[in-house]
C-alpha positions in Angstrom: 15.6 -9.4 0.2 15.7 -7.3 -3.0 14.9 -9.0 -6.3 14.4 -7.8 -9.9 13.5 -4.3 -11.0 10.9 -3.6 -13.7 10.2 0.1 -14.7 11.7 1.3 -11.4 9.5 -1.2 -9.5 11.6 -3.1 -7.0 10.2 -6.7 -6.7 11.4 -7.1 -3.1 10.1 -9.5 -0.5 9.7 -9.6 3.2 9.4 -12.9 5.2 7.3 -12.9 8.4 9.7 -15.2 10.2 8.6 -13.9 13.7 4.9 -15.0 13.2 3.5 -18.4 14.1 2.8 -19.0 10.5 5.6 -17.7 8.2 4.5 -15.8 5.0 6.4 -14.3 2.1 5.2 -10.8 1.1 6.3 -10.1 -2.4 6.0 -6.8 -4.3 4.1 -7.2 -7.7 4.7 -5.0 -10.7 1.7 -3.9 -12.8 2.0 -6.7 -15.3 2.1 -9.3 -12.6 -0.8 -7.7 -10.8 -3.0 -7.7 -13.9 -2.3 -11.4 -14.4 -3.3 -12.3 -10.8 -6.4 -10.0 -10.8 -7.9 -12.1 -13.6 -8.3 -14.8 -11.0 -8.9 -12.6 -8.0 -11.8 -12.9 -5.6 -12.2 -9.7 -3.4 -12.5 -10.3 0.3 -15.0 -8.3 2.4 -13.2 -5.2 3.7 -12.3 -5.0 7.4 -13.2 -1.4 8.2 -12.2 -1.7 11.8 -8.7 -2.7 10.7 -8.5 0.2 8.3 -9.5 2.7 11.0 -7.1 1.4 13.6 -4.1 1.1 11.3 -4.6 4.7 10.2 -5.1 6.0 13.7 -2.1 4.3 15.5 0.5 7.0 16.2 3.3 4.5 16.7 3.0 3.3 13.1 4.1 5.0 9.9 0.6 4.5 8.5 -0.7 7.6 10.4 1.4 9.8 8.0 0.7 9.5 4.3 3.9 11.4 3.5 6.2 9.0 5.4 4.3 5.9 4.4 4.8 6.7 0.7 8.4 7.6 1.2 9.1 4.3 3.0 7.2 2.2 0.4 9.0 3.9 -2.5 12.5 3.6 -0.9 12.1 -0.2 -0.5 9.7 -1.2 -3.2 10.2 1.4 -5.9 7.6 3.3 -7.8 3.9 3.1 -7.1 1.5 1.0 -9.2 -0.5 2.9 -11.8 -3.6 1.2 -10.5 -5.0 3.7 -8.0 -7.9 6.1 -7.9 -6.6 9.2 -9.8 -9.1 11.6 -8.1 -9.2 10.2 -4.6 -5.7 8.7 -4.3 -2.2 9.0 -5.5 -0.4 5.7 -4.9 -0.9 1.9 -4.6 1.5 -1.0 -3.7 0.3 -4.5 -4.5 1.8 -7.6 -2.8 1.5 -11.3 -3.3 1.2 -13.3 -0.1 2.5 -16.9 -0.1 3.0 -19.8 2.3 5.8 -22.2 1.7 3.9 -25.1 3.4 0.8 -24.5 1.2 1.6 -24.4 -2.6 -2.0 -23.4 -3.4 -2.1 -20.5 -0.9 -2.1 -17.3 -2.9 -3.5 -14.0 -1.9 -3.0 -10.4 -3.0 -2.8 -7.4 -0.7 -3.0 -3.9 -2.1 -2.1 -1.0 0.2 -3.2 2.3 -1.4 -3.8 5.9 -0.6 -7.6 6.6 -0.7 -9.0 10.0 0.3 -7.6 11.0 3.7 -5.7 7.8 4.6 -4.6 4.3 3.6 -6.9 1.5 2.6 -6.1 -2.2 2.5 -7.7 -4.7 0.1 -7.2 -8.5 0.2 -8.0 -10.8 -2.7 -8.0 -14.6 -2.9 -6.4 -16.0 -6.1 -8.5 -18.8 -7.4 -7.3 -21.2 -10.1 -10.9 -21.8 -11.1 -11.9 -18.3 -12.2 -11.7 -18.0 -16.0 -9.2 -15.4 -17.2 -10.8 -12.1 -18.0 -14.0 -12.7 -16.0 -13.3 -10.3 -13.1 -15.1 -11.1 -9.8 -16.7 -8.0 -8.3 -18.8 -9.5 -5.5 -17.1 -9.8 -2.1 -16.4 -13.1 -0.5 -16.0 -14.0 3.2 -12.5 -14.9 4.5 -11.7 -18.6 4.2 -10.4 -20.9 6.9 -6.9 -21.0 5.4 -6.6 -17.2 5.8 -9.0 -15.8 8.5 -9.3 -12.2 9.6 -6.8 -12.4 12.4 -4.1 -13.7 10.0 -4.8 -10.9 7.6 -4.5 -8.4 10.4 -1.2 -10.0 11.6 0.3 -9.7 8.1 -0.8 -6.1 7.6 0.6 -5.0 11.0 3.8 -6.9 10.5 4.3 -5.1 7.2 3.5 -1.7 8.7 5.7 -2.3 11.7 8.5 -3.4 9.4 8.1 -0.2 7.3 8.1 1.9 10.4 11.4 0.5 11.7 12.9 0.5 8.2 12.1 4.2 7.7 13.0 5.3 11.2 16.6 4.2 10.5 16.7 6.2 7.2 14.5 9.2 7.7 17.3 11.6 8.6 19.0 10.8 5.3 15.9 11.2 3.1 16.2 14.1 0.7 13.8 13.5 -2.2 11.3 16.3 -2.6 7.8 15.2 -3.7 4.1 16.2 -3.4 1.1 14.0 -3.6 -2.6 14.9 -3.4 -6.2 13.8 -3.0 -8.3 16.1 -5.0 -11.5 14.7 -3.5 -10.5 15.6 0.1 -8.2 18.6 -0.6 -5.2 16.9 0.9 -1.5 17.5 0.1 1.4 15.5 1.5 5.0 15.1 0.7 8.5 16.3 1.5 10.1 19.7 0.9 12.8 21.9 2.4 13.9 19.2 4.7 10.4 18.5 6.2 7.6 16.0 5.7 4.1 17.6 5.5 0.5 16.3 5.6 -2.1 19.0 5.1 -5.8 19.2 4.5 -7.6 22.3 3.2 -11.2 23.5 3.4 -11.0 25.8 0.4 -10.6 24.5 -3.1 -8.9 27.6 -4.4 -6.4 27.7 -1.6 -5.7 24.0 -2.1 -5.0 24.5 -5.8 -2.8 27.6 -5.0 -0.8 25.7 -2.4 -0.3 22.8 -4.7 1.1 24.9 -7.5 3.3 26.7 -5.0 4.7 23.5 -3.6 5.5 21.7 -6.9 7.0 24.7 -8.7 10.5 24.4 -7.3 10.4 20.5 -7.1 
């Protein structure tokens, strides 16, 4: 269901109606994200989940180019809160449960180095505004690791299906990069591309070549 649009950000939502516990996944714009992050407690990263989600060939997440295209088509422009040297886009989401009014988590899916990274945060009403929490916390009973995994895979599967129905009509040229890992990805001349280079000079040359006619 598509909601309001702010600065070309589409505040759309997806409901996980097929899961045992239904969640609402809602796109946040940058202003909303900053307000929530004042009360955010970062949850310990799940590196196994990250590795598996990036490696699965049946999911769109194995291709940065198609992942970005799908996210932009449905949720609008990327957040500006991503690593400018190691990444190129980020999409933050609010996770809610209708049966638990105090249940509030943020999920940020972002490009980092050679793939996607996934960060979860618990939103606490007790953390004073402006006092950012940097130390990781363990998952809590109301949102264990397996539920986080279910939500992430639900969203990735949904994006995979959404984009597969629209890929043939996609026509927007773009090029994104990771300077730290010499990676270029995007869409040009009717083709998606994902490339990694070993030489800095060749990487810079190819980037200039790609973006010139865009």
